[in-house]
C-alpha positions, 0 to 999 in steps of 0.5 A: 491507413485510417486504422493505422491513424486511429491506432497512432492516436490511441497509442499517443493517448495511452503514452500521454495518460502514463506520462501524466499519471507519472508526472511529479506534482510540481510538473502538475502544478505548473500546468494547472498554473499555465492553464488558469493564466491562459484562462484569465489572460488570453482572449481565447482563454476568457472565451473558453471560460465563458463558454464552459460556464454556460455548459456547467450551468446546464449540468443540473438539467442533465445530471443523470447522464453526467453522473455516469462519469462521476460514478465510473470514475469514482469507482476507478479511483476507489479501487485503485486506491484501495489496492495500493493502500493494502500494498502500502499498509503492509510495506509500512508495517514491516519497515516499522519493524526494524531499524539501523541500530540492530541487525539480524543474522541468518544462515548463508543464503536464507531469505527468511527465518523459516528456512535458516539454521544457526547452530548453538555453538555458533552463538558464542562466536557471534557474540565475540564479533566486533560491531556488537554493543555490550553492556557495562559488564561486557555482555553482548547484546545478543538474542538467539531466537527460534521461529515456529509456525503453529496452527491457530483458529481465525476469529473470522470463520474458525478456520486454521491459519498459520501464526508465527510463535517466537521463542525469545530470551531476556535480551529480546526485550533490550533489543526491541524496546517498542514492545510493551506489555498492555495486559497481563505479564511476561512469561516466565522462563522454563514455563509453557507461557504465551504472550500474544501480540495485539494484532494476533489477538484480534485475529485469533481465537482459542480452540473453543472460539473464545477471545485470547486473553490472560488465562486462556489455554491453547494446545500446541504440539500436544501440550497446554500453553497458557496465555499470560500477557498481551504485548503491543509493538506497532509493527509486524511483531504484533502478529506473533505469539512469544514464548520462552526460547528454551521451553519452546525448543524442548517442546518442538525438539529443536536443536538449533536456532533460526536467527540471532538479533544483535544491537549494533555498536555505533554508527559503524557497527554494522560494517564491523560486524560484517567484516569480522564475520566474513573473516571467520571461516566457521561462520557461513552466516549473512547479516543485514540490518533489521530495517533492510531485512524487513523491508525486503520482506514486503518487496514481493507483495507490495509490488504484486499489489501495486501491479494488480491495482494498476492492471485492474484500475487500467481495465476499469479506466477503459470502461470509464473513458467509454462512458465519458465519451458516450456522455460528452458525445450525447451532451454535445449533440443536445447542445448542438444549437447552443454551440453553433450559436456561440460560434456564430457570434465569434467563439472559435474552435479553440474556446469551444474545445476547451469549454467541453474539456473543462466541463468534463474535467470538472466531472472527472474532479468530482469523481476523483474526489468522491472515490478518494473520500469513499476509499479513505472512509471505508479502507483507511486503517481497515485491518486485514492479514496476509501470509508473509515470507515465514508462511505465517499471517501478518496483520496490518492496516490499509494506509490510504495516504495523501500521495495515494489520493493524489495518484487517484485524483491524477487517474481521474483527471487523465480519464476525463481528459481522454473522455472529453477530447474527441467529443470537444473536437466534435463540437469544434467541428459542427457545421454552424448552418446545419446545427442551426437548421436542424434545431 
């Protein structure tokens, strides 16, 4: 029976911690305001505040033991925020790549460009569909593109890694105005020339381990390609290499395209395009806005990193809770006479419980702030790469946002709440006469 009771208490605490972590900020703010009002406006609250001041004043004398709580919780928050920041950064990079004014067309059922095939004779059919924006001369804003995975040498350890080589034409620049040449020039049609995204420039070197820059030569498919420019886009295209689509097709003997990117004609352009494509039996193709397409590419990894970060944070949180329990139990035992004296002069059980809880929560708050600060200083805007759905490296930056720091702080306070609860209850139950006699 006792085991079942303890198990029930642990389950309730776990559920309470989950509810606390998932609580939106208005709920947390409301609870904080209610606590402050209780401390200031009620007799029990004022007694708890005075008792907490006594405990907090003695923290410098037992800072070594108290630092166990602070450092333990800081570690939990730092790791949790870093893992979540990785997923948030990857998701943000891909979401920035597309928008609602352009759409991407792939073969029906394809999840990514690498497993899509669009025949060349389908491109004129696509260009004639409704919903696609047209220039003053009536030309459709259509960019058929190739996607080729190539081997590149990483800067970090000089090992091979997959990079995406995109074959584009003149229309690609008009459809992606965010792509700007920052060094060198654009490639010339019909030439084996490359332009490199600034993320790829940071990630890769040439076969002789030299930096990539205009004039660098790379061997791809047993052919020599010359880097003529560096571009910046601020999205996942920064991880790519670009070349002339027809030159790339002839080099790799590609008879088809992988995708077609189009500019939509107005707000209802996507619906018109989707309807007209479905009405043509010759086009067994799928269409999606580029914003939604690239957002979907990030879902799997972002969800995995979120789950992994939560699991690792949960495991570390258990250790931090036990550290807090041991520290606060020792603190209560060392202050047994002090607590007994307070109870003898009129402090009831609730103020004593709240005093110990406030002390623990203060240490937890310090740990949460320290862990969040370390995560922000070390990981915010830290550049890494990972394998995307095109089986090529995608460069992105950790994104330590205020929302993630707030999540970490809630974890810290939740750990402090559980870690201080049982020692607080023990303090309130200390037999006054026994504690005074033992002292």
